[in-house]
C-alpha positions as a Markdown table, in Angstrom:
| # | Residue | x | y | z |
|---|---|---|---|---|
| 1 | Met | 0.0 | 0.0 | 0.0 |
| 2 | Thr | 1.4 | 3.4 | -0.9 |
| 3 | Ala | 1.5 | 5.9 | 2.0 |
| 4 | Ser | -0.3 | 9.1 | 1.5 |
| 5 | Val | 1.7 | 12.2 | 1.1 |
| 6 | Ser | 0.6 | 15.4 | 2.9 |
| 7 | Pro | 0.3 | 18.4 | 0.5 |
| 8 | Pro | 2.7 | 21.3 | 1.1 |
| 9 | Met | 1.6 | 24.1 | 3.5 |
| 10 | Ile | 1.8 | 27.8 | 2.8 |
| 11 | Ala | 1.9 | 29.6 | 6.1 |
| 12 | Val | 1.0 | 33.3 | 5.9 |
| 13 | Asp | 1.5 | 36.1 | 8.4 |
| 14 | Ile | -0.4 | 39.2 | 7.3 |
| 15 | Gly | 0.8 | 42.4 | 9.1 |
| 16 | Asn | -0.3 | 46.0 | 8.8 |
| 17 | Ser | 2.4 | 46.9 | 6.3 |
| 18 | Arg | 4.0 | 43.6 | 5.1 |
| 19 | Thr | 2.7 | 40.1 | 4.4 |
| 20 | Lys | 5.1 | 37.1 | 4.7 |
| 21 | Leu | 4.5 | 33.7 | 3.1 |
| 22 | Gly | 6.4 | 30.6 | 3.8 |
| 23 | Leu | 6.3 | 27.3 | 1.9 |
| 24 | Phe | 6.7 | 24.2 | 4.2 |
| 25 | Glu | 6.8 | 20.5 | 3.5 |
| 26 | Ala | 5.6 | 17.9 | 6.1 |
| 27 | Thr | 8.1 | 17.5 | 9.0 |
| 28 | Pro | 8.0 | 15.1 | 11.9 |
| 29 | Arg | 6.6 | 16.1 | 15.2 |
| 30 | Gly | 9.4 | 17.4 | 17.5 |
| 31 | Val | 11.2 | 19.1 | 14.6 |
| 32 | Trp | 11.3 | 22.8 | 14.2 |
| 33 | Pro | 9.7 | 23.6 | 10.8 |
| 34 | Gln | 12.0 | 25.3 | 8.3 |
| 35 | Pro | 10.5 | 27.0 | 5.2 |
| 36 | Ile | 11.6 | 25.8 | 1.7 |
| 37 | Arg | 11.3 | 29.4 | 0.6 |
| 38 | Thr | 9.6 | 32.6 | 1.7 |
| 39 | Leu | 8.1 | 35.7 | 0.1 |
| 40 | Glu | 7.4 | 39.2 | 1.4 |
| 41 | Ile | 4.8 | 41.5 | -0.2 |
| 42 | Ala | 3.1 | 44.7 | 0.7 |
| 43 | Ser | -0.1 | 44.4 | 2.7 |
| 44 | Ala | -2.2 | 46.3 | 0.2 |
| 45 | Ala | -5.5 | 44.6 | -0.5 |
| 46 | Glu | -6.2 | 46.8 | -3.5 |
| 47 | Thr | -2.9 | 45.9 | -5.3 |
| 48 | Ile | -2.4 | 42.3 | -4.0 |
| 49 | Ala | 0.6 | 40.8 | -5.9 |
| 50 | Ala | -1.1 | 37.9 | -7.6 |
| 51 | Glu | 1.4 | 37.5 | -10.3 |
| 52 | Gln | 4.3 | 37.7 | -7.8 |
| 53 | Ile | 2.7 | 35.0 | -5.6 |
| 54 | Asp | 2.0 | 32.8 | -8.7 |
| 55 | Ser | 5.6 | 33.0 | -9.7 |
| 56 | Trp | 6.7 | 32.2 | -6.2 |
| 57 | Leu | 4.5 | 29.1 | -6.1 |
| 58 | His | 6.1 | 27.7 | -9.3 |
| 59 | Asp | 4.7 | 24.3 | -10.1 |
| 60 | Leu | 2.4 | 24.3 | -7.0 |
| 61 | Ala | 0.0 | 26.8 | -8.5 |
| 62 | Gln | -2.2 | 24.0 | -9.9 |
| 63 | Ser | -1.3 | 21.2 | -7.4 |
| 64 | Pro | -3.0 | 20.7 | -4.0 |
| 65 | Ala | -1.7 | 22.8 | -1.2 |
| 66 | Ile | -2.9 | 24.0 | 2.2 |
| 67 | Trp | -2.9 | 27.7 | 3.2 |
| 68 | Arg | -3.0 | 28.6 | 6.9 |
| 69 | Ile | -3.2 | 32.3 | 7.5 |
| 70 | Val | -3.0 | 34.6 | 10.5 |
| 71 | Ser | -3.8 | 38.3 | 10.1 |
| 72 | Val | -4.0 | 41.6 | 11.8 |
| 73 | Asn | -5.2 | 43.3 | 8.6 |
| 74 | Arg | -8.8 | 42.4 | 7.8 |
| 75 | Ala | -8.9 | 43.9 | 4.3 |
| 76 | Met | -5.8 | 42.1 | 3.2 |
| 77 | Ser | -6.8 | 38.7 | 4.6 |
| 78 | Ala | -10.2 | 39.0 | 2.9 |
| 79 | Ala | -8.6 | 39.9 | -0.4 |
| 80 | Leu | -6.1 | 37.0 | -0.1 |
| 81 | Met | -8.8 | 34.4 | 0.7 |
| 82 | Thr | -10.8 | 35.6 | -2.3 |
| 83 | Leu | -7.7 | 35.4 | -4.5 |
| 84 | Ile | -6.8 | 31.9 | -3.4 |
| 85 | Ala | -10.3 | 30.6 | -4.2 |
| 86 | Arg | -10.4 | 32.3 | -7.6 |
| 87 | Arg | -6.9 | 31.8 | -8.8 |
| 88 | Trp | -5.7 | 28.5 | -7.2 |
| 89 | Pro | -8.9 | 26.4 | -6.9 |
| 90 | Ala | -6.9 | 23.2 | -6.1 |
| 91 | His | -5.7 | 24.9 | -2.8 |
| 92 | Gln | -7.5 | 24.8 | 0.5 |
| 93 | Ser | -7.3 | 27.9 | 2.7 |
| 94 | Gln | -8.1 | 28.7 | 6.4 |
| 95 | Leu | -7.9 | 31.9 | 8.3 |
| 96 | Leu | -6.9 | 30.8 | 11.8 |
| 97 | Thr | -8.5 | 32.1 | 15.1 |
| 98 | Phe | -7.2 | 31.7 | 18.6 |
| 99 | Ala | -9.4 | 28.6 | 19.0 |
| 100 | Asp | -7.3 | 26.8 | 16.3 |
| 101 | Leu | -4.1 | 27.1 | 18.3 |
| 102 | Pro | -2.7 | 24.7 | 20.9 |
| 103 | Leu | -2.3 | 27.6 | 23.3 |
| 104 | Arg | -4.2 | 28.7 | 26.5 |
| 105 | Val | -4.7 | 32.4 | 26.3 |
| 106 | Ala | -5.2 | 33.5 | 29.9 |
| 107 | Leu | -6.9 | 36.8 | 29.1 |
| 108 | Pro | -10.5 | 38.0 | 29.4 |
| 109 | Gln | -10.9 | 38.4 | 25.6 |
| 110 | Pro | -8.6 | 36.1 | 23.8 |
| 111 | Gly | -10.3 | 36.7 | 20.4 |
| 112 | Gln | -9.0 | 40.3 | 20.5 |
| 113 | Val | -5.3 | 39.4 | 20.7 |
| 114 | Gly | -3.3 | 39.7 | 17.5 |
| 115 | Met | -3.0 | 36.3 | 15.9 |
| 116 | Asp | 0.6 | 37.0 | 15.0 |
| 117 | Arg | 1.3 | 37.3 | 18.7 |
| 118 | Leu | -0.4 | 34.1 | 19.5 |
| 119 | Ala | 1.3 | 32.1 | 16.7 |
| 120 | Ala | 4.6 | 33.4 | 17.9 |
| 121 | Ala | 3.7 | 32.2 | 21.4 |
| 122 | Val | 3.0 | 28.7 | 20.0 |
| 123 | Ala | 6.5 | 28.8 | 18.5 |
| 124 | Ala | 8.0 | 29.9 | 21.8 |
| 125 | Asn | 6.4 | 27.0 | 23.6 |
| 126 | Phe | 8.0 | 24.6 | 21.2 |
| 127 | Leu | 11.5 | 26.3 | 21.5 |
| 128 | Arg | 11.7 | 27.2 | 25.2 |
| 129 | Ala | 13.3 | 24.9 | 27.8 |
| 130 | Ala | 10.8 | 22.9 | 29.9 |
| 131 | Arg | 9.4 | 24.8 | 32.9 |
| 132 | Arg | 11.0 | 28.0 | 31.8 |
| 133 | Pro | 9.0 | 31.1 | 31.0 |
| 134 | Ala | 9.6 | 33.0 | 27.8 |
| 135 | Val | 9.4 | 36.5 | 26.4 |
| 136 | Val | 8.5 | 36.9 | 22.7 |
| 137 | Val | 9.5 | 40.1 | 20.9 |
| 138 | Asp | 8.2 | 40.8 | 17.4 |
| 139 | Val | 9.5 | 43.9 | 15.7 |
| 140 | Gly | 7.2 | 45.0 | 13.0 |
| 141 | Thr | 5.1 | 48.1 | 12.3 |
| 142 | Ala | 4.2 | 47.7 | 16.0 |
| 143 | Met | 6.6 | 46.1 | 18.4 |
| 144 | Thr | 5.1 | 43.5 | 20.8 |
| 145 | Val | 6.7 | 42.1 | 23.9 |
| 146 | Asp | 4.7 | 39.2 | 25.3 |
| 147 | Leu | 5.0 | 36.8 | 28.3 |
| 148 | Ile | 4.6 | 33.1 | 28.2 |
| 149 | Ser | 4.3 | 31.4 | 31.6 |
| 150 | Ala | 6.4 | 28.4 | 32.6 |
| 151 | Asp | 3.4 | 26.1 | 32.0 |
| 152 | Gly | 2.9 | 27.5 | 28.5 |
| 153 | Gln | 0.1 | 30.1 | 29.0 |
| 154 | Phe | -0.1 | 33.3 | 27.0 |
| 155 | Leu | -0.3 | 36.0 | 29.8 |
| 156 | Gly | -0.4 | 39.1 | 27.6 |
| 157 | Gly | 2.3 | 41.8 | 27.1 |
| 158 | Ala | 3.0 | 45.3 | 25.7 |
| 159 | Ile | 2.5 | 46.9 | 22.3 |
| 160 | Leu | 4.8 | 49.8 | 21.3 |
| 161 | Pro | 5.5 | 51.7 | 18.1 |
| 162 | Gly | 7.9 | 49.9 | 15.8 |
| 163 | Met | 11.2 | 51.5 | 14.7 |
| 164 | Arg | 10.0 | 52.8 | 11.4 |
| 165 | Leu | 6.6 | 54.0 | 12.7 |
| 166 | Ala | 8.3 | 55.9 | 15.6 |
| 167 | Ala | 10.7 | 57.5 | 13.1 |
| 168 | Gln | 7.8 | 58.6 | 10.9 |
| 169 | Thr | 6.0 | 60.0 | 13.9 |
| 170 | Leu | 9.0 | 62.0 | 15.1 |
| 171 | Ser | 9.5 | 63.6 | 11.7 |
| 172 | Ala | 5.8 | 64.3 | 11.1 |
| 173 | Ala | 5.3 | 65.9 | 14.5 |
| 174 | Cys | 8.5 | 67.9 | 14.9 |
| 175 | Asp | 9.3 | 70.6 | 12.3 |
| 176 | Leu | 13.1 | 70.4 | 12.5 |
| 177 | Leu | 13.5 | 66.6 | 12.8 |
| 178 | Pro | 14.3 | 65.0 | 9.4 |
| 179 | Glu | 12.7 | 61.9 | 8.0 |
| 180 | Ile | 15.1 | 59.0 | 8.5 |
| 181 | Lys | 15.2 | 55.7 | 6.7 |
| 182 | Leu | 16.1 | 52.8 | 9.0 |
| 183 | Val | 17.7 | 49.7 | 7.3 |
| 184 | Ala | 17.4 | 46.4 | 9.2 |
| 185 | Gly | 20.9 | 45.2 | 8.2 |
| 186 | Asp | 22.7 | 48.3 | 9.5 |
| 187 | Ala | 25.0 | 48.1 | 12.6 |
| 188 | Pro | 23.5 | 49.4 | 15.9 |
| 189 | Pro | 23.9 | 53.2 | 16.2 |
| 190 | Glu | 26.2 | 54.8 | 18.6 |
| 191 | Pro | 24.4 | 55.6 | 21.8 |
| 192 | Val | 25.7 | 59.3 | 21.7 |
| 193 | Gly | 24.6 | 60.8 | 18.4 |
| 194 | Arg | 26.8 | 63.6 | 17.1 |
| 195 | Ser | 24.1 | 65.0 | 14.8 |
| 196 | Thr | 20.3 | 65.3 | 14.9 |
| 197 | Arg | 20.0 | 62.3 | 12.6 |
| 198 | Glu | 22.4 | 60.2 | 14.7 |
| 199 | Ala | 20.6 | 61.2 | 17.9 |
| 200 | Met | 17.3 | 60.1 | 16.4 |
| 201 | Glu | 18.7 | 56.8 | 15.4 |
| 202 | Ser | 20.2 | 56.3 | 18.8 |
| 203 | Gly | 17.0 | 57.1 | 20.6 |
| 204 | Leu | 14.9 | 54.8 | 18.4 |
| 205 | Phe | 17.2 | 51.8 | 18.7 |
| 206 | Trp | 18.4 | 52.1 | 22.3 |
| 207 | Gly | 15.1 | 53.3 | 23.5 |
| 208 | Ala | 13.5 | 50.1 | 22.1 |
| 209 | Val | 16.3 | 48.0 | 23.7 |
| 210 | Gly | 15.6 | 49.7 | 27.0 |
| 211 | Ala | 11.9 | 49.0 | 26.7 |
| 212 | Met | 12.6 | 45.3 | 26.0 |
| 213 | Arg | 15.0 | 45.0 | 29.0 |
| 214 | Glu | 12.6 | 46.8 | 31.4 |
| 215 | Leu | 9.6 | 44.8 | 30.3 |
| 216 | Ala | 11.6 | 41.5 | 30.5 |
| 217 | Ala | 12.7 | 42.4 | 34.1 |
| 218 | His | 9.0 | 43.0 | 35.1 |
| 219 | Tyr | 8.0 | 39.8 | 33.4 |
| 220 | Ala | 10.6 | 37.8 | 35.3 |
| 221 | Ile | 9.1 | 39.0 | 38.6 |
| 222 | Arg | 5.7 | 38.1 | 37.4 |
| 223 | Ala | 6.8 | 34.7 | 36.1 |
| 224 | Gly | 9.0 | 33.9 | 39.1 |
| 225 | Ala | 12.0 | 33.0 | 37.0 |
| 226 | Pro | 14.3 | 34.6 | 34.4 |
| 227 | Pro | 12.6 | 34.1 | 31.0 |
| 228 | Gln | 14.2 | 33.0 | 27.7 |
| 229 | Leu | 13.9 | 35.7 | 25.1 |
| 230 | Phe | 12.9 | 35.0 | 21.5 |
| 231 | Leu | 13.0 | 37.8 | 18.9 |
| 232 | Ser | 11.6 | 38.0 | 15.3 |
| 233 | Gly | 11.3 | 40.7 | 12.7 |
| 234 | Gly | 13.6 | 42.8 | 10.5 |
| 235 | Phe | 15.6 | 44.4 | 13.3 |
| 236 | Ala | 15.6 | 41.3 | 15.5 |
| 237 | Pro | 19.3 | 40.2 | 14.9 |
| 238 | Leu | 20.5 | 43.6 | 16.1 |
| 239 | Phe | 18.2 | 43.6 | 19.2 |
| 240 | Ala | 19.2 | 40.1 | 20.1 |
| 241 | Glu | 22.9 | 41.1 | 19.9 |
| 242 | Ala | 22.3 | 44.1 | 22.2 |
| 243 | Leu | 20.2 | 42.1 | 24.7 |
| 244 | Gly | 22.9 | 39.5 | 25.2 |
| 245 | Ala | 23.2 | 35.7 | 25.4 |
| 246 | Glu | 19.7 | 35.0 | 26.8 |
| 247 | Ala | 18.2 | 36.5 | 23.6 |
| 248 | Ala | 17.8 | 34.4 | 20.5 |
| 249 | His | 16.8 | 35.6 | 17.0 |
| 250 | Val | 14.4 | 33.1 | 15.5 |
| 251 | Pro | 13.7 | 33.8 | 11.8 |
| 252 | Asp | 10.2 | 33.0 | 10.7 |
| 253 | Leu | 8.9 | 32.7 | 14.2 |
| 254 | Val | 5.3 | 33.4 | 13.4 |
| 255 | Leu | 5.3 | 31.2 | 10.3 |
| 256 | Gly | 6.8 | 28.3 | 12.4 |
| 257 | Gly | 4.1 | 28.8 | 15.0 |
| 258 | Ile | 1.4 | 28.5 | 12.2 |
| 259 | Val | 2.9 | 25.2 | 11.0 |
| 260 | Leu | 3.2 | 23.8 | 14.6 |
| 261 | Ala | -0.5 | 24.7 | 15.3 |
| 262 | Ser | -1.6 | 23.0 | 12.1 |
| 263 | Arg | 0.2 | 19.7 | 13.1 |
| 264 | Arg | -2.4 | 19.1 | 15.9 |
């Protein structure tokens, strides 16, 4: 008898400004899922990049595949679900809710928590040491810093402006402050800026580092033990380096959490 082969999975993390897709093949339980390839597109429902996604899918465009989607952008998720049904009819799609995740959300209104935060918490529960709390930092348009208890519960966290959003706000609100373009691959700025631009870069980066450290310290008191730190997002490698050995940069943290949730 020939064993059935699971169709590939396309995990999708729809953010406010960017949408990330990852293609995954079936992996055994207990193994961290690694994407075969990824794609980032703008989260603009009115100009969704159908041709770009079609090219990225290659030979999978007409073969069976499973889409599992988390979203904090309702217009973009609706547009993508419609596009999948119309353009790739052999594919199955599902927009995940908190009830689809193997995660206890210890909050009064779990349905109002961003699904990207919850998927990242699923990933952190897989990666963290047994009986060790975790802090999950996702650096996107907004920066989130969330606490996972030692027994794996999502306890909530903090939401801050992301680096680029904070930079745009400073420039828009202050007449003499320039608009600065932050590049994720750059080295950390010097703490003492020698120009207005350098001072802004220092404040944005080291202010974010300080917020992460302060929140992690409060979370450690709440959890009763020092947490492991997991970071994802464009600037995560720089932040992980600044935060020290306890901080780990995990690429595709949310996408991995989506795949883990779908293994149930």
